[in-house]
N, C-alpha and C positions, 0 to 999 in steps of 0.2 A: 733450602738454606743449610749450610754446613756449620760445623762447630767452630768455636773460637778457642784456641789454646792459649792460656795466659802466659806461657813462657816465663821469663823472669819477672814480669809485671802482673799484678792482680788487675782485673778489669772491674772497677766499681760501677754500680748502677745509679742512674739518676732518673727519678720518676717525674716525667714532664707534666703530670697532672697535679703534682704537689703544689699547694698554694704558695709556699715559700719560694719555690723555683719560679713560678709565674710572677710573683711580686718582685723578686730580685734575681733575675737570671745571671747578672754579672757576678754577683757574689757566689751563687751556687756553682756556676761553671768554673769560677776562679779557684774555688776550693778543690774541685775535682782535678783541675789542671795541675795543681801542685801536688796532688796525690798520685796521679797516673797519666801517661800520655794518651791512653785510650780509655773511653768510658762506654758503657752500654746505656742507651737512652730507651726508656720504657714508657709507653703510653697505653693504658688499659683499652683494649678493643682494637688497637692499631699495630700491635706487635712491637718489635724492638729493632734498633739499628745501632751501629757503632759510631762513635764520634771521636775524631782526632782533636785533642785539646791544646796542642802546642804548635806554635807558628811554623817551625821548620818542617815538621811532619806534614802539616796541612798543605804547605806550599808545594812540597814534593808530590803529594798525592794528586793535587789538582793539575799537575803536568804529566803524570804517569799514564801512558796510553792503556795500561792494564786495567785502570779504573774507568769503566765505561758508563755512560748514561743509559737510562732506559726510558722509553716513551712514557710520558705522563698519560694518565687516563682521562683525557678530555672527551673520550669517546663514550659519552653518556647516552642512554637510550632516548632521552628527551631532546637531544640535539638533532635537528632535522637531517635527513640523509644528504641533502645537497651541501651541507656544511662539513661533512665528514672528511672530504679530501683535503681540507685546509687546516686540520687540527694537529698535524705533526709539524712542529716549529723547528727552527734552526737550533734552538736551545736543547733539543732532544736528539741531535745528530752528532755522530763522531766520524773520524777518519776523513777520507777524500770527499765525501758528500758535504760534510760540514766545511771543510777547507775551501771547496769551490764556491759555495754560497757566501762564505765570509769574505773571500777575496773580491767577489763582485760588489758587495754592498759596503764594505769598510770605508771606501773613500767618502761616502755620503755621511759618515758618522765621525769623521776625524776631528781632532781638536781645532784645526783651522776652520772647518765648517761650523763648529759650535760657536767659535768666536765671531764668525760672520753673521751668525743668527742672533747674537746678543742684542742688537738694537730692537729686534722684533719681540724678544722676550721682555725687554724693558718696557715696551709699550703695553704688553699684556699685564705685567705686574702693576704698572701705574694705573691702569684701568680698574683692576681688581681692588687696589688700595683706595682709589677714588670712591668706590662703592661700599667700602667696608663699614664706615660709620653708620650708613643707613640701616645696617642689620643689627645695630646695638639694641639690646633689651636690658633695662635696668642698669644702664651704664656699661654693659659688657657685651662683647661679641665673641662668638666661637670662631677662632682663627682656623681651626681644622675644617669646619664646614664651609666657611665663606672665603678662604684665601688659599691655605695649603692644599685643600681638597680639589677645587676646580682648576688651580693653576696648571698642574701637569697636563691635564686633558686639553686645556686651551692651547698650551704650547704644542702638544702633539698634533692637534688639529691644524694649527698654523703651519707646522713643519710638513705634515703629510699633504695638506691641500684640501682638507674637508671644507665644503662650502659653509659659509656663515649661517645659513638657514638650518643646517643640520647639527650645529654645535651644542644646542641645549640637550638634544637626545644623547650625544656623545658624552656630555658631562654625567648623565645618568649611568652610562656604561662605566665611566671612570670610577664612580662611587661604588658600583657593584664589584669592580675589580679590586679596589682598595679594601673592600669588606672581606675579601678572602675567597677561597675556593669552596663556597657553600652553594646553597640553592639559588641565591640571588645571582651569584656569578654564573652558574650554569644557564640560568634564564637569559643572561645578557649575551652569551656567546653567539647565538644566531644573529642578533642585531648587529653586533660588532663585525661579524664576517660579512653580512649583507652590506653593511656600510662600506667596508673595505673593498668589496667587489664593485660597488657603485662608484666609488672614488677612482679606482683603477680604470674602469670603463670610461668615466668622464674625462680623465686626464689623457687617456689614449686618443680621444677625439680632439680635445682642446688642451694641449700642453701649457704649463705655466712654470713659474720659478719655484717649484716646490719639490719635495723629496720624491713623491710618486712619479712626477714627470721626469725627474733625473733618472730614476730606476728604470722607467720605461725606455728612456734613451739608451741606457746601458743594455737593456734587453735587445734593443734593435741593432746596436753597434758591435756588441761583443760576440765573438764566435761561440763562447761557452755561455750562452745567454740564459737569463731567468725565464722560466715558464710562467704562464699566467697564474697557475696555482701557487707557485713559489712566491710570486710577487704579492698576491692577495694574503697568503699566509704570513709573509714578512710584515705587511702593514698591520694586520691584527695582532701579531706578536709584539710589534712595536708599541701598540696601544697598551697591551698587557704589561710589558716590562717598563714602559715609560711612566708608570704611576709611582715608581719608587720615591721620587722627590716629595710626594705628599707626606709620608711618614718621616722621612729624614728632616724635612723642613720643620714640621711640628715638633719633633724631638729636639732639634737644634734650638728653636726658640725657647722651649720649656727649660732646656739645660742652661742656656745663657741667663735666663731669669733666676735660676737657682744658683748661679755663680756670678754674682754682681761684680766681683773683682775682674773676672775674665771679660765680662760685657764692657766694663770700663776700659779695659785694654783695647778692645776692638773699636770702641767709639773713638778713642784717642788716636788710633792709627788705622783708618779704613783700608789702607794698603795691605793689611794683614789678612784681608778677607779670603783670598784663595787658600792660604795655609790654614786659616781657621776652619774652613769647610772641610778640609781633609782631616783635621783633628777631631772635629765634631762627628765626622763619619766613623772614625776609629772609635770614638768614645760612646756614641749613642746611635750608631747606625741601626736601621730597622731590621735587617736580615740577621737572625741569630744563627742560622744553620745554612750550609750550602745544599743545593739539590743533591740527593744521594747518588753515589757512584756504586758500581757493582764490579768487583774484580773478576777478570776472566780466568784467573788461576789463583791458587793459594799464594798469598803474599804475606811477608812479615813486615810489620811497621812498628818501630820503636820496641822491638822485642816481643810483640804480640802477633801470633799467626792468625791471619784473617782468611777464612775459607772462601773458595770460589763462590761467587754469587751472593755473598754476605753484604747487605747494604751498609755503606759507609758515608758519613758526612764529615765536613770540617766545621767544628764549632767556632764560628766567627766571633761569637760573644766571648770566647775564651782566648782565641789566638790573637785577637787585636789588643789584648791587654797582657800579653805574655812578657814577664819581666826578663826573659832570656833575650828579648829583642828590643823592647821599648824601655827607656829609662823612666823610672817612676811612673809606670803605666796607669796606675789608678788615679793619677792627677790629670785633670783637664788643663791643658797648657796650649793656648792659642798661639804662642810664640815658639812652639816646638819646631826645631829645624826640620825641613823637608827630608824625605827618605832619599836613598834607601836606608833601611828597609821601609817599605810603605805598608799601610794597612791592607787587608784583604777584603775590605767591604764590598768591592766590585768583583770579587773573585780573582782568579789568576790563571794563566795559561791559555789554552785554545778557546776556552769559554769565558774569558774575561769580558765583562759587560760591554757590549757594543755601544750602548748609549751613555757610557760613563762621562765622556766629555760634555754632552748636552746636560746631563743631570748636574754636573759640577757648576756649569755656568748658570743654570737655572736657580740653584740654591744660593749661589753667590749674589746674583742680582736680587732675588727675593729678600734675602736677609738684609742686604745693604739698604734697599729701598724702605723696608719696614722700619728699621732702626732710625733711618734719616727722617722719615715722614712722621713717626710717632716716638719722639725721644722720651716720653714719659710712660711708655707701655709697661704694663705690669700684670701680674696674675690676679684675676678676679675671684677664682674659686679653685680649690684643689683639683689638679688635672686628673681625669679618669683614664685608666689604662685598660685595654682589652686583655683578657686572659688568653693570650695566644702563645703557645710554646715555640712557634716558628718565627714570629715577627714581634719586635718591640715597637708597639704602636699605641697611640692614644685614641680614646673614644671621643674625647672632646678636649678643647683647650680654650677656656673662657678667659679673655683678657680685657683689661681696661686700656683704652688707647691713649689716655693722658691728654 
């Protein structure tokens, strides 16, 4: 790691283990953003990285090929050897390799495909809401555990083509993924990969109207086709990335219940839902920081020289409330006119989230159905948040259904 020269701007530090930062990252990062365009994030025991705090700089960095990704360390000793070839996902690739895979699979994740999938998402949402009241204890139910948690995995299983008989096990995998990259997550990796291999093998023999069957067809028809390893890796990475709606949906519900004026606006005009989901993603999106990038050469950003190899992230928690870009950014406004500029909650540039259209539709459908089905929904107990410096997420969300 090389040095960072402050140039005309001082580089303030933010301790990610500070309880106040964990309690209110929006306030902490907002103050840093107005002090300096670049901050140093420090976590005891994990070293430091730089964070871009302003929208324009972050947007440029996310498209600059000099800022490259590095492979994540899913290569844990406890992961079986037969799983190792499947651990390098498309999210860790740059350049021509990434472009080739992205080009092959993008049509399966288009906004049109997500819209076509909406009726199947609606059926899953309705089924989960039908079951919700049965989980009530003392008049309250944990929305995170019984609705927001299982929903994304059920949707992914439907999309991918996982057999109904295997879905209970995949729900457990989804819970492990949502819990973060800890021991539970590492233990789930072999099962997820083995499940992805089994699904690919099954759909190769008996195709159906699902994503894996479509990708197998692409592999068969395209001259620059997917390998079996790439296809299995894509499926398990989709499972990993596809859990984002869990935390976004829980955050959105909790936020709306804390802003009854905005909830009333949405109830009065359900057609606002697509824009409301975008505003909620900007306001309380779960991802606080982007995956770190590593410059291939010395680079100057906002007057700060960043040395080659120095890890850099975009602080989404700061840039999505940058007053240089968003009018009155600290105010939740579900009638906020659509972009540009748009929030960076799904990233930007070559690594813009492939599943963003599916996530948007999923949250739209889930929020609309929940509010329609339970017009008297309310908070039963103060929400509990996880002390996670990288993700704004709840540990539980106990609600009365009304």
